[in-house]
C-alpha positions in Angstrom: 23.4 2.3 33.7 22.1 2.6 30.2 24.5 0.1 28.3 23.7 -0.3 24.6 25.2 -1.8 21.5 24.6 -1.3 17.7 24.9 -4.8 16.1 24.9 -5.8 12.3 22.9 -8.9 11.1 21.3 -9.5 7.9 22.7 -6.4 6.3 21.1 -4.0 8.8 22.1 -2.5 11.9 20.1 -2.5 15.2 20.5 -0.6 18.2 20.0 -3.2 21.3 19.8 -3.0 25.0 19.6 -6.0 27.5 16.1 -7.2 27.6 15.0 -6.1 24.2 13.0 -8.3 21.9 14.0 -7.8 18.3 12.9 -9.2 15.0 15.9 -9.8 12.6 16.4 -11.5 9.2 16.0 -15.3 9.5 18.9 -16.9 11.3 20.1 -20.3 9.9 20.3 -22.4 13.2 20.0 -26.2 14.2 17.7 -26.5 17.4 20.0 -23.9 19.3 18.3 -21.5 21.6 21.3 -19.6 22.4 22.9 -17.1 19.7 25.8 -14.7 19.8 26.1 -11.7 17.6 29.8 -11.1 16.8 29.6 -8.1 14.4 29.4 -5.4 17.0 30.0 -2.0 15.8 29.6 0.2 18.9 29.2 -0.1 22.6 28.2 2.4 25.1 27.8 2.1 28.9 26.8 6.0 29.6 30.4 7.0 30.5 32.7 4.6 28.1 32.4 4.4 24.5 33.9 2.0 22.2 33.7 2.3 18.4 34.9 -0.6 16.2 36.9 -0.1 12.8 34.3 -1.7 11.6 33.8 -4.3 14.2 35.0 -4.4 17.7 37.4 -7.2 18.5 36.4 -9.5 21.5 32.9 -8.0 21.7 29.7 -9.9 21.3 26.0 -9.8 22.2 24.3 -12.7 23.7 20.9 -13.5 22.8 18.1 -16.1 23.1 15.8 -17.3 20.4 12.1 -16.6 21.1 10.4 -17.6 17.7 10.7 -17.7 14.1 7.7 -16.8 11.6 6.8 -14.6 8.6 5.8 -11.1 8.4 2.7 -9.9 7.0 2.4 -9.9 3.2 4.0 -6.9 1.3 2.3 -6.0 -1.8 4.1 -4.9 -5.0 2.2 -3.3 -7.8 3.6 -2.2 -11.0 1.3 -0.1 -13.6 2.1 1.4 -16.8 -0.7 3.9 -17.9 -2.4 3.6 -21.5 -0.8 0.2 -22.1 -2.9 -2.1 -20.1 0.0 -3.3 -18.0 -0.5 -4.2 -14.4 1.6 -6.6 -12.3 0.7 -7.5 -8.7 3.1 -9.6 -6.7 3.1 -10.3 -2.9 5.8 -11.6 -0.5 6.3 -12.6 3.0 9.7 -12.1 4.6 10.9 -14.6 7.0 12.2 -13.5 10.6 13.6 -14.7 13.8 12.6 -13.0 17.0 15.3 -12.9 19.6 15.7 -11.7 23.2 18.8 -9.7 23.9 20.9 -10.9 27.0 24.2 -9.7 28.0 26.3 -7.2 26.2 29.9 -8.1 26.2 
């Protein structure tokens, strides 16, 4: 049985299955290890398919928070030729790593 769901968090959509580890945009939580994604767009268990308009009512994906951290540095370089214009910026995006549990 290949049950999966498509969830939305941090302005992005992710296809998840039970047991997946996933790095999502930083979640603002207070010392809570359990988290439930309520914005479920799609659920399929191989035979039955449910599609939300835009979200499914009474559906959620339970998850457990594994860790939090920051990605590697991304470099942004802007350059204009013949004008001696060069800008170099770097940023590190924060993330929360979650372990997907039960799909309801």
